C-alpha positions as MATLAB code, in Angstrom:
seq = 'MAATAVRYLRSVGAATTAEQPHPEALPRPGLRAVRDDERLPVDPAEFRRVLGNFASGVTVVTARDADGPTGFACQSFASLSLDPPLVAFMVARTSTTWPRIARAGSFCVNILGSGQGALCRGFAVSGADKFAGVAYGDAPATGSPLLDSVPAWVDCRVHAVHTGGDHL';
ca = [
       0.000    0.000    0.000;
       2.716    2.504    0.960;
       4.730    1.756   -2.183;
       1.590    2.281   -4.258;
       0.951    5.628   -2.535;
       4.520    6.752   -3.184;
       4.260    5.754   -6.847;
       0.923    7.595   -7.077;
       2.291   10.757   -5.489;
       5.270   10.718   -7.829;
       3.045   10.168  -10.865;
       0.705   13.090  -10.121;
       3.497   15.596   -9.593;
       3.954   18.305  -12.189;
       6.013   17.088  -15.110;
       9.115   19.142  -15.681;
      12.023   18.993  -18.033;
      13.994   21.712  -16.257;
      16.500   20.619  -13.669;
      15.437   21.456  -10.129;
      17.664   24.013   -8.368;
      19.977   22.659   -5.704;
      18.523   23.454   -2.257;
      21.616   25.477   -1.322;
      20.963   27.778   -4.296;
      17.482   28.752   -3.085;
      17.048   32.087   -1.277;
      17.031   31.894    2.513;
      15.969   34.507    5.008;
      18.704   35.714    7.306;
      18.745   34.359   10.833;
      17.636   36.895   13.399;
      15.839   37.179   16.697;
      12.160   38.037   16.881;
      11.872   41.700   17.882;
       9.563   42.757   20.707;
       7.424   44.783   18.284;
       6.858   41.627   16.182;
       5.526   39.542   19.068;
       1.801   38.923   19.277;
       0.284   38.946   22.766;
      -0.065   35.253   23.618;
      -0.714   33.786   27.036;
       1.982   31.091   27.553;
      -0.435   28.727   29.319;
      -2.987   29.052   26.512;
      -0.276   28.568   23.874;
       0.853   25.363   25.616;
      -2.754   24.152   25.968;
      -3.483   24.713   22.275;
      -0.296   23.054   21.059;
      -0.896   20.170   23.467;
      -3.820   19.172   21.242;
      -1.473   18.402   18.350;
      -1.372   14.617   18.117;
       2.139   13.352   17.761;
       4.189   10.408   18.805;
       6.033   10.432   22.084;
       9.602    9.272   22.388;
      12.187    8.784   25.088;
      15.576   10.167   24.082;
      18.392    8.357   25.898;
      22.170    8.595   26.067;
      25.036    7.250   28.121;
      27.831    9.406   29.522;
      30.491    8.909   32.206;
      27.791    9.190   34.901;
      25.660    6.414   33.376;
      22.383    6.378   31.443;
      20.226    9.468   31.061;
      17.035   10.267   29.195;
      13.916   12.374   28.890;
      10.410   12.108   27.457;
      10.222   14.033   24.198;
       7.121   14.910   22.182;
       8.912   17.265   19.786;
      10.567   14.632   17.586;
      10.468   14.591   13.791;
      12.058   13.038   10.750;
      14.195   15.759    9.166;
      15.852   14.197    6.101;
      16.016   10.901    4.264;
      19.288   11.655    2.467;
      21.254   11.857    4.623;
      19.070   10.241    7.278;
      18.524   12.904    9.962;
      16.041   13.334   12.793;
      15.346   16.351   14.983;
      14.061   16.928   18.475;
      13.664   20.034   20.556;
      14.691   20.324   24.196;
      14.281   23.188   26.662;
      17.418   25.203   27.358;
      16.763   24.530   31.050;
      16.991   20.758   30.584;
      19.459   19.038   32.890;
      19.499   15.991   30.601;
      20.512   17.784   27.400;
      24.065   18.691   28.526;
      24.717   15.017   29.244;
      23.403   13.988   25.811;
      25.497   16.706   24.155;
      28.641   15.512   25.971;
      27.909   11.913   24.975;
      27.612   12.986   21.331;
      25.144   10.200   20.599;
      21.627    9.210   21.594;
      18.847    6.723   20.946;
      15.296    7.805   20.144;
      13.034    5.177   21.706;
       9.637    5.414   19.984;
       6.893    4.535   22.447;
       3.832    2.436   21.723;
       0.229    3.238   22.602;
       0.286    1.388   25.932;
       3.482    2.921   27.286;
       2.103    5.933   29.154;
       3.662    4.873   32.455;
       7.086    4.543   30.818;
       6.671    8.014   29.310;
       5.666    9.543   32.656;
       8.701    7.947   34.303;
      11.012    9.788   31.916;
       9.038   13.059   32.160;
      10.092   13.834   35.750;
      13.181   15.678   36.930;
      15.574   14.430   39.553;
      14.395   10.823   39.785;
      16.277    7.709   38.679;
      14.416    7.383   35.403;
      15.929    3.978   34.656;
      14.828    2.339   37.946;
      12.918   -0.798   37.010;
      13.288   -0.158   33.267;
      14.865   -2.949   31.225;
      17.250   -1.729   28.558;
      20.238   -2.786   26.496;
      22.727   -1.037   24.260;
      21.880    0.434   20.862;
      24.124   -1.293   18.308;
      26.052    1.663   16.857;
      26.352    4.099   19.766;
      25.788    2.048   22.906;
      23.065    4.479   23.997;
      20.348    2.930   26.183;
      17.807    1.079   24.056;
      14.635    0.442   26.043;
      13.617   -3.223   25.764;
       9.883   -2.713   25.382;
       9.721   -0.089   22.620;
       8.296   -1.016   19.208;
      10.857    1.071   17.287;
      14.043    3.052   17.846;
      16.605    5.200   16.029;
      20.298    5.061   17.012;
      21.871    8.497   16.381;
      24.909   10.739   16.640;
      24.596   14.489   17.264;
      24.946   16.220   13.888;
      24.097   19.851   14.702;
      22.502   21.970   17.420;
      20.439   25.075   16.637;
      18.820   27.521   19.022;
      15.205   28.591   18.782;
      13.756   30.762   21.516;
      13.785   28.897   24.817;
      14.644   25.582   23.141;
      17.570   23.957   21.383;
];
């Protein structure tokens, strides 16, 4: 079914004989901060409530550094590129887990299944031993913690870090 859908989408695209421009040749806006006069008045709690209605998968991002395993529950995960294969996730600048992942230089994205709410909540708290009672092994390429019960995972190395407001 998926292969058929891909073939269909490719077949209905606009036919072109001109070569497509290389992505690096396309115009890009300059990077800059949002000015105060450009900000719309938005209540942070309402903004969070509204965006909380966006259905997305939940993951647990894990890593291993000199102090042992670390991880956090992450809803802001996305596929970024197929060639090269890249994923992205966003983490608050105030995260105590992110510096450990950054130092490790590698991580595993553990994609949670529909019945894994308790596992997610365990990794969503600060200060606790998030791995207590959680079975895990080593991801094959990086050795990052790979949670035993997850239906899918992605073993990764840090490629780039970009800032965006109060997140990285």
